[in-house]
SEZARO-721295 format. One record per residue (C-alpha): x, y, z. Coordinates in steps of 0.001 Angstrom, whole numbers, padded with zeros to 6 digits, always signed. Layout:
REM SEZARO-721295
XYZ;...
//
This chain:
REM SEZARO-721295
+033610+074705+058211;+030002+073603+058470;+028928+070088+059456;+027380+069484+056018;+030619+070579+054338;+032620+068123+056474;+030214+065286+055574;+030583+066104+051892;+034390+065979+052092;+034295+062687+054036;+031994+061082+051448;+034245+062322+048639;+037341+060812+050302;+035607+057430+050866;+034461+057371+047247;+038018+057972+046037;+039342+055186+048307;+036698+052704+047068;+037450+053608+043473;+041158+052956+043951;+040472+049613+045709;+038188+048429+042930;+040860+049309+040363;+043461+047140+042051;+041146+044490+043537;+038149+044102+041233;+035154+042293+042690;+034761+038678+041552;+031470+038005+039847;+030097+034704+041155;+028971+032466+038306;+028213+028751+038022;+031675+028219+036521;+033327+030030+039442;+031481+027869+041959;+032273+024669+040061;+036002+025415+039933;+036204+025641+043726;+035778+021862+044189;+038755+019507+044061;+036939+016183+044075;+038336+012673+044404;+035585+011039+042343;+035811+007419+043465;+037312+004914+045914;+038523+001390+045133;+038066-001909+046896;+040594-004074+048659;+040633-007740+049605;+039743-008304+053232;+039695-012076+053635;+039832-015331+051706;+040406-014998+047972;+038422-011790+047544;+035355-013153+045769;+037477-014779+043022;+038483-011338+041755;+042078-010996+040619;+041984-007282+041403;+039721-006254+044316;+040454-002650+043289;+038102-003208+040332;+035270-002726+042854;+034491+000997+042822;+032407+003410+044887;+031638+006903+043664;+032413+009397+046424;+029369+011562+047289;+031432+014698+047848;+029672+016991+045390;+026081+016687+046529;+023535+018952+048156;+021574+015973+049483;+021459+014919+053132;+020591+011404+051890;+022580+010883+048684;+022032+007842+046513;+025129+005615+046749;+026690+004299+043540;+028906+001226+043229;+030408-000718+040367;+030611-004442+041198;+032491-006617+038653;+031353-009789+040442;+028914-012457+039330;+025718-012400+041381;+025996-016058+042406;+029355-015416+044071;+027911-012884+046538;+026342-013865+049835;+025387-010364+050942;+026387-006715+050768;+026601-004336+053709;+026669-000559+053487;+027390+001424+056631;+027387+005118+057473;+030107+005865+059996;+031435+008699+062082;+034947+008383+063500;+034829+004692+062439;+031801+004022+064653;+028747+002770+062778;+025786+005155+062768;+023586+003121+060443;+023880-000162+058522;+022001-001544+055526;+022147-005097+054130;+021242-006565+050746;+021015-010358+050562;+022153-012247+047476;+018602-013236+046497;+017775-009535+046093;+020592-009053+043579;+020476-009998+039924;+022309-009157+036731;+025791-008499+038089;+028379-007444+037106;+027213-003859+036766;+026362-000656+038598;+024365-000790+041798;+022667+002238+043359;+021389+002248+046908;+019107+004732+048654;+019481+004310+052399;+016224+004724+054359;+015878+008406+055228;+016155+009137+058943;+018255+011179+061349;+020646+008209+061567;+021275+008203+057811;+021499+011978+057447;+024889+012950+056042;+026693+015328+058373;+030200+016683+058751;+032796+014039+059570;+030730+011113+058271;+031704+008617+055576;+030414+005375+054079;+031787+001841+054053;+031083-001057+051686;+031505-004731+052616;+030927-007567+050141;+030734-011101+051535;+031333-014031+049193;+031572-017797+049430;+029087-020229+050916;+029943-019177+054464;+030813-015561+053765;+034487-016261+054443;+035687-014254+051439;+035293-010545+051061;+036079-007183+049560;+035701-003882+051324;+036014-000183+050719;+036722+001009+054262;+036288+004738+053717;+034077+006208+051009;+034547+009947+051367;+031391+012022+051665;+030738+015726+052019;+027502+017603+051614;+027660+021026+049969;+025315+023847+050936;+022933+024772+048148;+023362+028360+046968;+020355+030519+046179;+021254+030833+042478;+021312+027047+042123;+017973+026649+043891;+016392+029288+041656;+017560+027537+038496;+016394+024143+039778;+012958+025581+040537;+012757+026837+036948;+013992+023595+035325;+011594+022025+032846;+012741+018407+033186;+014915+016052+035218;+017651+016142+032602;+017631+019947+032829;+018151+019619+036590;+021069+017233+036013;+022761+019744+033730;+022199+022564+036209;+023731+020527+039026;+026755+019798+036845;+027085+023458+035895;+027381+024324+039587;+029939+021593+040264;+027511+019104+041816;+028538+016287+039468;+027422+013605+041931;+023812+014816+041940;+023962+015011+038143;+025150+011392+037907;+022375+010275+040253;+019636+011863+038141;+021038+010623+034821;+021804+007175+036232;+018232+006686+037400;+016821+007982+034110;+019135+005640+032188;+018132+002700+034388;+014430+003381+033822;+014881+003959+030064;+018031+002059+028973;+017279+002490+025246;+016946+006278+025414;+019929+007574+023412;+020029+010950+025173;+020270+009310+028606;+022897+006880+027290;+025038+009731+025968;+024737+011775+029157;+025610+008734+031320;+028667+008016+029162;+029788+011650+029217;+029468+011995+032995;+031348+008757+033692;+034049+009898+031284;+034280+013155+033226;+035085+011341+036490;+037514+008895+034884;+035208+005884+034523;+034308+006151+030860;+035375+002561+030170;+032494+001387+032391;+029758+003395+030685;+028480+000366+028753;+027988-001691+031916;+024370-002157+033011;+022749-000446+035960;+021419-003652+037405;+019124-002444+040159;+018290+000303+042604;+017389-000091+046283;
//
């Protein structure tokens, strides 16, 4: 038997094997829906009283932080719902931690807050210290009372950055508007990035009905639909 004849037979056998494998184990076509279904996301964390009478709140768990676990950003915008009157707050601290050791801290004094209760979004200053990496999480501390002797905290706000896939990047590059980008992020399971875009658009244009509807729909999706009529009071 010639060498070429042997090669032909070997190729024929491999082709038959591959055909049988594909019949029993068909290849999965990766689509936005397939990628989105891979994420099991706890969408938010709730507060707990830490000292004093917890800022006069009957239920400290009404304080909510959205968990940035479906984001492609190294510096995600942080979103909180604070059902507390502004004049009851002395200051707010947000910390980025790794193994419960603070990597970076950010403070907002009471005079820089206005319009609470409502949603608060915070952009931490971008640096290596605030860059979200594996094993990191956020913490929220709210100090109340004249001497800051009351408080509410969310000790562990889960965070996890997702790698951006090439298909997602291509679609983002081709997007015609910010709202298009928000919908693309959501399609690929990055609901947190979608909320950030829509939340900022809604804050800048609170009377825009399209932004209002998208904000309401996204909050409903993560189980916070009852808060969709609350104002986004400020961004930092």
